[in-house]
N, C-alpha and C positions, 0 to 999 in steps of 0.2 A: 661704537663702544665694544671693547673686547670682553668676551665672557671668560671668567676665571674657571679654573678646574673645579672649584667648589660649586659654582652655579651650574656647571655641566652635570656634575654628579647629582645635584638636587633635581635637575630637569629629568635625568634618567630615572631617578627614584620615583618621581611623580608619575612618569609615564608607566613604569612598572606597576605602581599602585593602582593607576587607572585601569590598566589591562586586567589586573587581578580582580578589581572591583567589578568590572564588566563581566568577567567569567563567573564570579559568584552570583551576580544578579541574574545571569542567564540560567544558572543551575536552579536558583530559587524559582524563577518564572516557570521553568520546565516542571518542577515538582508541583507548583500550584496548578498548572494546567494538567497535571497528572499524566504527563508523557513518560512513557517507558521506552528505553532503548532496546533494540532487537537487532541481532546479527543475521543477515540473509545467508543461508547455507546451501540451498539447492539451486537447480537450474530451471525450475518450473515457471519462474516469472521473467525470464529473459525475453526481450532486451530491456524491459522496464527496470527490473532489479537484478543484480548479478551477485554471485557468491562473494562474500567479503564486504558487501555494502552494509552500512548501518542505517537503520530507519528509526523514526520516532513514532510510537504507537500510542494513540489516545483513546479514551473510552468513547463509546458511541454516544454522541450528543444529539443524534437524530437517527431515524431509520436509515439503513444503508440505501444508497442510490446506485443506479446502474453506473458502472465504471469505477466505483469505489474499490480501493484495495483494502481488504479486511483480513484480520487474523482470527483463525479458528483453531480449536483444539482437535487433535487427532489421537487415536489410541497410543498408549505408551508415553504419555506426557509431552508429546511433540506438539508444537504450535506451528501452523503454516500460514503463508500469505497467499491469498487468491483474489481474483477480480470478480465482482458481482456482475453477472450478465442477465439474470432473470429475477424478476420481482414478484411478490405475492399475487396470485391469481392469473399470471400470464401463462400462455402456452409457449413453450420453448422447444424448438427443433434444432438439431445439429445434423447436418448432412453435407458431405463433400467439402468439409472444412469451413462451412459457413454456419453462423448462428442466425436463426430466424426467431423473432419474438412476435407473437400474434400475427404471423404471416408476412412480416416485413424483415428484410435482411438487416442485421445489425452491423453498422460500420465499425470495424475494429482495427484502427491504424497501428495499434500497439502490438499486433500479433507477430510472433517470430515466424511461425509457419502453421498452416492449417493441418488438421489431421483427418483421417478417413473414418473416424468414429461416427456412429449414428446414435441419436437420442431423440426422443419425442415424449414430452411430458407436460402435464398441466400442474403448475405449482399451487399448493394449498394457500389458505389465507395468511399464513405467517411463515411461508417458506421462500427461500432464495436459492438460486442456482449460482454456484461459483465455479470458475474455470481458471486454469493457469494461462499465462500469455504464451508460454512455450508448450503448446498442447501435446507435442510428441514426447515431452519429458515430464508431464504433470500427472499426478494422481489428484483428481479433483471431483467435481460433481458427477462426472461421467462414471466414476468408480463408486463413490459413496452416496450419491443421490442428493436430493435437496437438503438444505441446511435450515433448521429452525432459527428464526430471528433472535431468540434468546441465547443461542449457542456462540455468538461472536464474542471474542475477547476484546476486540477494539478495531479501530480504523487507522490505517497508515496515514499520518499527517504529512510527513516529508522524509526524505533521505538526506542525511547530513555528512556522510563520509563514504568514500573519498570525495573531496570537494568537486572534482570534475564530473561526478555522477550525481549531483544534487537533483532530487526529484521533488516536484510539487504536483499534487493531484491536478490533472487537467479538468476542464469543464466536463460535466456529465455527458456521456455518450448515449444518445437516444436514437432509436430507429427513425429513418426518414419518414415523413408523413405519407 
């Protein structure tokens, strides 16, 4: 049976209405989940996040875990994305480009390159250490020290633009036993 021009137009209108409905539903779901869009502007999280990439940031629904990408405020109204590497109560050392947590080397497959900085500190009961993935281009916990747990704006849930750079948080990174 041959379709008439009228039925083709109706099919096209139905497809457009379905696409528009899906888009509206996604927007409502994002608002209900309290996800906020954010544009990546710096080089500090390369190669995980790159300038021009768009990410969805949600409120903290649990304490930050090692490996989480978190957003925190910096002076001047700036918000930055960093990775949690040290948790409350841990001793964190940074030497020769490697992070050690309580004496064990932290496996960091996401690193762009290690830096030559040194750091040795014991985190307080509600303190976290955050670092950028591109340590050579990052202003992070090496510069401003530990971050109190109540200072985080949110956690990166996923990157959604451009599509070829979609990011989903990998499983937590833990030091080997």
